[in-house]
C-alpha positions as CSV (number, residue, x, y, z in Angstrom):
1,X,14.4,1.0,-23.8
2,X,11.4,-0.4,-21.9
3,X,8.3,1.6,-20.8
4,X,6.8,1.7,-17.3
5,X,3.2,2.9,-17.0
6,X,2.4,4.2,-13.6
7,X,-1.4,4.0,-13.0
8,X,-2.5,6.4,-10.3
9,X,-1.2,9.9,-9.6
10,X,-1.7,10.1,-5.9
11,X,1.2,10.8,-3.5
12,X,2.7,7.3,-4.0
13,X,2.3,7.2,-7.7
14,X,3.7,10.7,-8.2
15,X,6.7,9.8,-5.9
16,X,7.5,6.7,-7.8
17,X,7.3,8.6,-11.1
18,X,9.9,11.1,-9.6
19,X,12.1,8.3,-8.2
20,X,12.1,6.2,-11.4
21,X,12.9,9.2,-13.5
22,X,16.2,9.5,-11.8
23,X,17.3,6.4,-13.8
24,X,15.4,7.2,-16.9
25,X,18.2,6.1,-19.2
26,X,16.9,2.6,-18.6
27,X,13.2,3.3,-19.3
28,X,10.5,5.6,-20.5
29,X,7.7,6.6,-18.1
30,X,4.0,7.4,-18.4
31,X,1.9,8.6,-15.5
32,X,-1.9,8.2,-15.6
33,X,-4.0,10.6,-13.5
34,X,-7.7,10.2,-12.9
35,X,-8.6,13.6,-11.5
36,X,-8.8,16.5,-13.9
37,X,-7.3,19.0,-11.4
38,X,-4.3,16.8,-10.8
39,X,-3.9,16.1,-14.5
40,X,-3.9,19.8,-15.4
41,X,-1.4,20.6,-12.7
42,X,1.0,17.8,-13.7
43,X,0.9,18.8,-17.3
44,X,1.1,22.6,-16.8
45,X,3.3,22.9,-13.8
46,X,4.9,19.4,-13.5
47,X,3.8,19.4,-9.9
48,X,1.1,17.6,-7.9
49,X,0.2,20.2,-5.3
50,X,-2.9,18.2,-4.2
51,X,-1.0,15.1,-3.1
52,X,2.7,15.9,-3.1
53,X,3.3,19.7,-3.1
54,X,6.7,21.0,-3.8
55,X,8.0,17.9,-5.7
56,X,8.5,18.3,-9.4
57,X,8.2,15.5,-11.9
58,X,10.5,15.1,-14.9
59,X,9.7,16.9,-18.2
60,X,10.4,13.5,-19.9
61,X,7.6,11.7,-18.0
62,X,4.5,11.5,-20.2
63,X,1.4,12.6,-18.2
64,X,-2.0,11.5,-19.5
65,X,-5.6,11.0,-18.5
66,X,-6.1,8.5,-21.3
67,X,-5.6,4.9,-20.0
68,X,-4.9,3.6,-23.5
69,X,-2.1,6.2,-24.0
70,X,-0.5,5.4,-20.7
71,X,-0.5,1.6,-21.4
72,X,0.6,1.8,-25.0
73,X,3.9,-0.1,-25.4
74,X,4.3,-0.6,-21.6
75,X,6.4,-3.6,-20.5
76,X,5.7,-2.9,-16.8
77,X,2.3,-1.6,-15.4
78,X,2.7,-0.2,-11.9
79,X,-0.6,0.0,-10.2
80,X,-0.8,2.6,-7.4
81,X,-4.5,3.2,-7.1
82,X,-6.5,2.9,-3.9
83,X,-7.6,-0.7,-3.2
84,X,-11.3,0.2,-3.4
85,X,-10.8,1.2,-7.0
86,X,-8.3,-1.4,-8.1
87,X,-10.7,-3.9,-9.7
88,X,-12.5,-1.2,-11.7
89,X,-9.2,0.3,-12.9
90,X,-7.7,-3.1,-13.9
91,X,-11.0,-4.0,-15.7
92,X,-10.7,-0.7,-17.6
93,X,-7.3,-1.8,-18.9
94,X,-8.6,-4.9,-20.6
95,X,-9.4,-3.3,-24.0
96,X,-5.8,-2.1,-24.3
97,X,-4.1,-5.4,-23.6
98,X,-4.5,-6.9,-27.0
99,X,-1.3,-5.5,-28.5
100,X,1.6,-7.8,-29.6
101,X,3.8,-8.5,-26.6
102,X,1.1,-7.7,-24.1
103,X,1.2,-11.2,-22.6
104,X,4.7,-10.5,-21.4
105,X,3.7,-7.4,-19.5
106,X,4.5,-7.4,-15.8
107,X,1.9,-6.1,-13.5
108,X,3.3,-4.6,-10.3
109,X,1.0,-3.7,-7.5
110,X,2.1,-1.0,-5.0
111,X,-1.4,-0.8,-3.4
112,X,-1.3,-1.6,0.3
113,X,-4.8,-2.8,1.0
114,X,-7.3,-5.6,0.6
115,X,-10.5,-5.6,-1.4
116,X,-13.3,-5.1,1.0
117,X,-16.0,-7.4,-0.4
118,X,-14.0,-10.4,-1.7
119,X,-11.1,-10.0,0.8
120,X,-8.7,-10.5,-2.1
121,X,-5.1,-9.2,-2.1
122,X,-4.2,-7.0,-5.0
123,X,-2.2,-9.6,-6.8
124,X,-5.3,-11.8,-6.7
125,X,-7.4,-9.0,-8.2
126,X,-4.9,-8.6,-11.0
127,X,-4.9,-12.4,-11.7
128,X,-8.7,-12.5,-11.7
129,X,-9.2,-9.5,-14.0
130,X,-6.2,-9.6,-16.3
131,X,-6.5,-13.4,-16.5
132,X,-9.5,-12.9,-18.7
133,X,-7.0,-12.0,-21.4
134,X,-3.9,-14.0,-20.5
135,X,-2.1,-15.4,-17.5
136,X,-0.4,-12.3,-16.1
137,X,3.0,-11.9,-14.7
138,X,2.4,-10.4,-11.3
139,X,4.6,-8.8,-8.5
140,X,3.9,-6.7,-5.4
141,X,6.0,-3.8,-4.3
142,X,5.9,-3.0,-0.5
143,X,8.0,-1.8,2.4
144,X,8.7,1.3,4.5
145,X,8.3,4.2,2.1
146,X,6.6,7.5,2.8
147,X,5.9,9.2,-0.6
148,X,7.5,12.5,0.3
149,X,10.8,10.9,1.3
150,X,10.9,8.7,-1.8
151,X,10.3,11.8,-4.0
152,X,12.9,14.0,-2.4
153,X,15.5,11.2,-2.7
154,X,15.9,9.9,0.9
155,X,17.6,6.5,0.7
156,X,14.7,4.0,0.8
157,X,14.7,0.1,0.8
158,X,11.6,-1.9,-0.2
159,X,10.7,-5.4,-1.3
160,X,9.5,-6.7,-4.7
161,X,7.7,-10.0,-4.3
162,X,6.6,-12.5,-6.9
163,X,6.2,-16.3,-7.1
164,X,8.3,-15.9,-10.2
165,X,11.8,-14.8,-9.0
166,X,12.9,-14.0,-12.5
167,X,10.0,-11.5,-12.7
168,X,11.0,-10.1,-9.3
169,X,14.6,-9.8,-10.3
170,X,13.7,-8.0,-13.5
171,X,11.7,-5.4,-11.6
172,X,14.5,-5.1,-9.0
173,X,17.1,-4.2,-11.6
174,X,14.6,-1.9,-13.5
175,X,13.5,0.1,-10.4
176,X,16.7,0.2,-8.2
177,X,18.9,3.3,-8.2
178,X,21.0,5.5,-6.0
179,X,18.1,6.4,-3.7
180,X,15.8,3.4,-4.1
181,X,16.9,-0.2,-3.3
182,X,14.8,-3.2,-4.0
183,X,15.1,-6.7,-2.3
184,X,13.5,-9.7,-4.0
185,X,11.2,-12.1,-2.2
186,X,9.1,-15.1,-3.5
187,X,6.5,-14.8,-0.6
188,X,3.9,-12.5,-2.3
189,X,1.3,-13.5,0.3
190,X,3.4,-12.4,3.2
191,X,4.5,-9.2,1.5
192,X,1.0,-8.1,0.6
193,X,-0.5,-9.0,3.9
194,X,2.3,-7.2,5.7
195,X,1.7,-4.0,3.6
196,X,-2.1,-4.1,4.2
197,X,-2.5,-5.2,7.9
198,X,0.2,-2.9,9.2
199,X,-2.2,0.0,8.4
200,X,-4.7,-1.5,10.9
201,X,-2.0,-1.5,13.7
202,X,-0.9,2.0,12.7
203,X,-4.5,3.2,13.3
204,X,-4.4,1.7,16.8
205,X,-1.0,3.3,17.4
206,X,-2.4,6.6,16.5
207,X,-5.3,6.1,18.9
208,X,-2.9,5.5,21.7
209,X,-1.0,8.7,20.8
210,X,-4.2,10.6,20.6
211,X,-5.1,9.4,24.1
212,X,-1.7,10.8,25.3
213,X,-0.3,7.3,26.1
214,X,3.5,6.9,26.1
215,X,6.3,4.8,24.7
216,X,5.5,1.8,26.8
217,X,2.1,1.5,25.2
218,X,3.2,2.1,21.6
219,X,6.1,-0.4,21.9
220,X,3.8,-3.1,23.2
221,X,1.2,-2.4,20.5
222,X,3.7,-2.6,17.7
223,X,5.1,-5.8,19.0
224,X,1.8,-7.5,19.6
225,X,0.5,-6.1,16.3
226,X,3.4,-7.7,14.5
227,X,2.4,-11.0,16.2
228,X,-1.1,-10.6,14.8
229,X,0.1,-9.8,11.3
230,X,2.4,-12.8,11.4
231,X,-0.2,-15.3,12.6
232,X,-2.6,-14.2,9.8
233,X,0.1,-14.3,7.1
234,X,1.3,-17.8,8.1
235,X,-2.3,-19.1,8.3
236,X,-2.7,-17.9,4.7
237,X,0.5,-19.4,3.4
238,X,3.0,-16.7,4.0
239,X,6.3,-17.0,5.9
240,X,7.2,-15.8,9.3
241,X,10.6,-14.4,8.2
242,X,8.8,-12.2,5.6
243,X,6.9,-10.4,8.4
244,X,10.2,-9.9,10.3
245,X,11.6,-8.0,7.2
246,X,10.9,-4.7,5.4
247,X,7.4,-5.5,4.3
248,X,6.3,-6.5,7.8
249,X,8.2,-5.0,10.8
250,X,9.9,-2.3,8.7
251,X,6.7,-0.9,7.3
252,X,4.8,-1.4,10.6
253,X,7.4,0.7,12.5
254,X,7.3,3.4,9.9
255,X,3.5,3.7,9.7
256,X,2.8,3.3,13.4
257,X,5.3,6.0,14.5
258,X,6.0,8.3,11.5
259,X,4.4,11.8,11.4
260,X,3.7,11.4,7.7
261,X,1.5,8.3,8.2
262,X,-2.1,8.9,7.2
263,X,-3.4,5.9,9.1
264,X,-1.7,6.9,12.3
265,X,-3.1,10.5,11.9
266,X,-6.6,9.1,11.6
267,X,-6.0,7.1,14.7
268,X,-4.7,10.2,16.6
269,X,-7.9,12.1,15.8
270,X,-10.0,9.1,16.9
271,X,-8.1,9.0,20.2
272,X,-8.8,12.7,20.7
273,X,-12.5,11.9,20.5
274,X,-13.4,13.0,16.9
275,X,-15.8,10.9,14.9
276,X,-14.6,8.8,11.9
277,X,-17.0,10.5,9.4
278,X,-15.8,13.9,10.4
279,X,-12.1,12.9,10.1
280,X,-12.5,11.4,6.7
281,X,-14.6,14.3,5.4
282,X,-11.5,16.5,5.7
283,X,-9.2,14.1,3.9
284,X,-8.6,13.8,0.2
285,X,-5.9,11.1,0.5
286,X,-6.9,7.6,1.4
287,X,-6.2,6.0,4.8
288,X,-6.2,2.3,3.6
289,X,-6.4,1.0,7.1
290,X,-10.0,2.2,7.6
291,X,-11.4,-0.3,5.0
292,X,-8.7,-2.9,5.5
293,X,-9.6,-3.3,9.2
294,X,-13.0,-5.0,8.3
295,X,-11.4,-7.1,5.6
296,X,-8.6,-8.2,7.9
297,X,-11.0,-9.2,10.7
298,X,-13.1,-11.2,8.2
299,X,-9.9,-13.0,7.1
300,X,-9.0,-13.7,10.7
301,X,-12.4,-15.3,11.3
302,X,-12.2,-17.2,8.0
303,X,-8.8,-18.7,9.0
304,X,-9.5,-19.0,12.7
305,X,-6.7,-16.6,13.7
306,X,-6.8,-14.6,17.0
307,X,-6.3,-10.9,16.2
308,X,-7.5,-8.9,19.3
309,X,-6.0,-5.6,18.3
310,X,-7.7,-5.7,14.9
311,X,-10.9,-6.7,16.6
312,X,-10.8,-3.7,19.0
313,X,-9.8,-1.4,16.2
314,X,-12.8,-2.6,14.2
315,X,-15.1,-1.9,17.2
316,X,-13.7,1.7,17.5
317,X,-14.1,2.4,13.8
318,X,-17.5,0.7,13.1
319,X,-19.2,0.0,16.4
320,X,-18.7,3.3,18.2
321,X,-16.6,1.7,20.9
322,X,-14.7,4.3,22.9
323,X,-10.9,4.0,22.4
324,X,-10.3,3.9,26.2
325,X,-12.8,1.0,26.4
326,X,-11.0,-0.8,23.6
327,X,-7.6,-0.5,25.4
328,X,-9.2,-1.8,28.6
329,X,-10.6,-4.8,26.8
330,X,-7.1,-5.6,25.4
331,X,-5.4,-5.3,28.8
332,X,-8.0,-7.4,30.7
333,X,-8.1,-10.3,28.2
334,X,-7.3,-13.8,29.7
335,X,-3.6,-14.0,30.5
336,X,-1.5,-16.1,28.2
337,X,2.1,-16.8,27.2
338,X,4.0,-14.7,24.6
């Protein structure tokens, strides 16, 4: 029986621990929690009321605040930490990766973001850090999946991507069950960029909702936002068809329209006139799109890709541009073909 170590006990990590426990005859689970309050609750009450209240984790899931304990004997390491902390957390794993068989460990990233300074995707961060020990087997998990719905067992379909399709297939069979279905894809660039950049477009969709704009506006934003995501992914080596699938269009529609979307919620408050610092000060959970917007715009400039929605979203977040002015800028751009 293999062991899966889930690193990160936020809403997504907790939800995956609950979902994967439904097929626990195939594997053992450990869940690493960083915060002492979350760790205590998970151990004592088997619930994460901070990030996922009302959802109980299995008694058989090992909960620990010790990274070495979580990783011991793990065949699969599932990273579900915020992108801003990913490099530090993977670096902290290095002392525990000397055990026999560690070179065969599969590292699966479920983090939907980009590193802010290096602009690296999470699989690139894993390769850079874990590569100090050995060449890692890496995959990325993405797609339309609100944590609450995954935890309560709503049927959910996501994508597991890796340049090594044998690796992707192994994760597909290990993770899939009656409520969670995985599709394989060898386009890890497209899958990761789809999961990260859709958060930027979801922020913009929230802004439109906060301004009281209707379905015409949101529909146009999602469609043109998908075009931006696709242009960037293709410029960086991804495939157009990947962005038309679950990790692109599917996740974009979910995050731009769903009431459970943190990124959309931040955008709504911006549209209502609240300041970003005030909004974030009242949030414990991370809205990845806030940091990813700057990284996405930097990648667009680096690869000479036109991303006007991303550019205006960056101006609203970081240059104090009024949301109404940003929309006017988008509507009055030089006319072009679709």
